[in-house]
C-alpha positions, 0 to 999 in steps of 0.5 A: 656038416651036420650029424647026418648031412654030408656036403660036396660042392662042386666048380660051377656053384652046386652042392650036393648033400646026403642025408643018408651016408651017401647013399643018395644025394640031392643038390642045390645051387648057390650061383655059377662060381665055385664053392670054395669051402663048406664047414659047419658046427654045432654049439650051445647057440647055433645047431648045425651052424655052417657056411658055404663060401664061393669068392665073393659071397658067404652062405650061412645057416643056423637051421642044419642047412634048411634055410640059408642067408647070403652076404656078399663079401668084402672083397673086390671084384679082383678078390676071391674067398679061399676058405673058412672055420668056426671055432668049436663054441661058433663065437668067432668065424674066419675066413681067408682070401685074397684081393687087389688088381695088380698083387694079390694081397692076403685078406682075413676076414672075420665075425664074430657071432655077434657081427652081422657083416664079416670085417676085413683085415688086409694082412700086409706082411714081409716078405708079403704072402701073395695068397692065403689058402686056409685056416683052422680056429681050434679056439676062439683066441686061437687061430692058424691060417696058411698060404703061399711060399710056405707061411703059417699065420697065427693069432692068439687073441682072436684074431686081432694081430697075426704072427708069421711063421717064416718056415724053412720051405718055399712051396705053397700051403694049402690045407691046415687043420688043427685038433686044439691049440697044440696039435695040428697038420698042414699039407702042401704042394710036392707032397710036403706034410708038416705036423706040429704038437706045440702049437706050431713053435719051431724046434731049436738047434743046439745053439738055441737058434731056429733052423733053416733048411732053404734059401729064398727069394721073396716077392717085393712087397708092395708090388706095384710101388711107388717109390719104395719097396722091400725085398725080403730072402731068406739064408740058411748058413752065412753066404756071400750074397749079391742082390742086384736089380735089373732092367729088361734089356738085363743090364744091371742099375742098382746093386741093393746087397754085395757082402757076406750076410749071416744066416736068417731072413733079411730085408732091404728096401729099394728106393727106385733109384739107380747106382748113380741116384736118379730115378728109374723109370715107370716099367718092369724091373728084375731082382736078382739074389746069387751066392755061391750055390743060389741064384733067383730072380723075380720081377717086381713093377715100378709105377711113376 
């Protein structure tokens, strides 16, 4: 928000603003879609520049909200933006989004101060993040994003490359805010609150390893797929694991893993064939992981 102006958006495209610390409010309509985010900054180049983000369009002001220019976002009709943030200098802005008809792929949109359009980066880590929900940009080079399945993304080169922090939680992380390059907080479902003073670096245990706390089975990627997809899972301790693919009749058609696995994050590919080496037909399949203390299943779609 600007120096004396407060902004609040609703689910029907209306933005309410107050110039007297909330005593009185005015409103402006920006369409009929939900207002996903509003963020402002003050820099040497932009006097209270700001963005209002809707699922498919972004409105930008460089004069404290007096005038707004609309820009269509580079997402399909199935996509949607969810959040955004400036760097303190306003040299770079990021939006996070999801896009895709059958599988929502995480998308990062970047706009430098010299750009007139948003640049789209489809981010495809393994295991997949089916949605990015918020982003925080404490400096021109460093930014953090959070999303589903407890994942946090970090860039240290202005958004050209993003690392994924495979957290020991599987709840969705819905909001992130970094006060500087090292200190930040993330909140999520089920009362989850994460706090860091090290830029997201996880602490090590006595063996010099990152401690994991939960079993987790991640959504396969790509999905739908043809002919190959990757399934990832996380083990907090060394465990006897069986990872099996079933058809919708509950019949096992392919065993991918049946062995003792060390603690950590693992990946295994399925080539769309059954245990006899024959190609499985198009359709929905279920993959299930089981250990002596953990069972979880997910669906995937094979399209020939």
